[in-house]
Every structure is written in structure tokens, then in C-alpha cells.
N, C-alpha and C positions, 0 to 999 in steps of 0.2 A: 555442509552445511551453512548457511549464511542468514544471519537475522534481517528483516527486513521488517519496516513499521510503514501503518498507513498514512500517507502523505496528504492524498488527492482522492477525490469521488466525483466522478462526471456523469451526468445523464444525457442522454440522449432521445432523441424523438423517436427513436425504434422500439423505446424499452430495454437498452440495455444500460448497463452500469458499467463505466470503466474505473478500475480501484488501481491506483498507484502506490506503491510499495516501496521506500527505500531504505538504502541504508543510513547508519546515524550520521556519517559525513556527507551525506547527501548526494555522494559521485554516481551511486549505480542503483537502477531499478528496476522491477519486475512489475509486469502490469497484468492484470487479470480481468476480461469481461464476464460479466455475469448479465443473465434474463432478471431485470426488475424485481421481476415475480420470485424470483429463487431467492432474493435476500428477505423476503417476505415468510417464504415456507422452509428456507434452509439454515435458518437458525441466526441469521446475521451475519455481518462482516466482523472480523477479528482485528484487533489492533495490528499485532504482528505477523508475522509468518516464518519457517523456516523453509529457504529455497536453494536450490542448488547454484552454486556458482555461476554455471553455464545457463540457467534461467535468467541472470541477470543483463541488464544493457547499461549505456552509459546514459547519462542525467542530460538534459541541454544545459549546456554552463549557465543559461539567464535562468535555470530553477536551482542550482545546486543549492545555495544559500538558502533559500525557504525551504526546501525538501531536509536540510540537515537539519534545520529549527525545529521543523514539524517533526522529524524522527526523532530528535532527541527530546522534545516534549512528551510525545508518545511513549519511549521507552521509561522516559522517568515515571509516567504517571499510569502506565498500564503492564501488564505481562500479557505475553505473546496471545495467548487464547481469550483474551478479554475482549467480550462483544462491545463493541462501538458505534 
């Protein structure tokens, strides 16, 4: 399992939320889509997650630096299961 940290949250017009989690080096990402309503009823979003390495993709090269900075900040300030 690999620790990943919340680095981006995007809402779309269809009521979906795309959560992007990244490794602390910013090079690998895990994306999860949820119904916006589930965020309210499901207890929120956690600062981090443990995911199987096979569930990780490569980060867009233009986003690596930003994702690394945000993942490192989240890891320093939160436990994986903290609600953010």
C-alpha cells in the first residue's frame, strides 16, 4: 500500500466531485469520483489514503511540483484519516 494525500478537489456541473490524491513526491496520483451528496452524508473527505500501487497513475508533468508541495503540506499537517 502507498500513502497518498489530497492535492486537488474539483466539482462539475453534474454533481460529481473529483478528488485527486498524490504521493509526497507528486509523481503518482490516485483519482476518485464521488457524488457531491455523498460528501455530505458520507462523513467528508480524508486528508490521505492508503492505496494499492496498481491504483496509481502518472501525474501530468506540469502538475508534479504543485502536487508534491500540496501532498507534503497535507502530510505534515494531518493524519491520513483526518477529515478535511
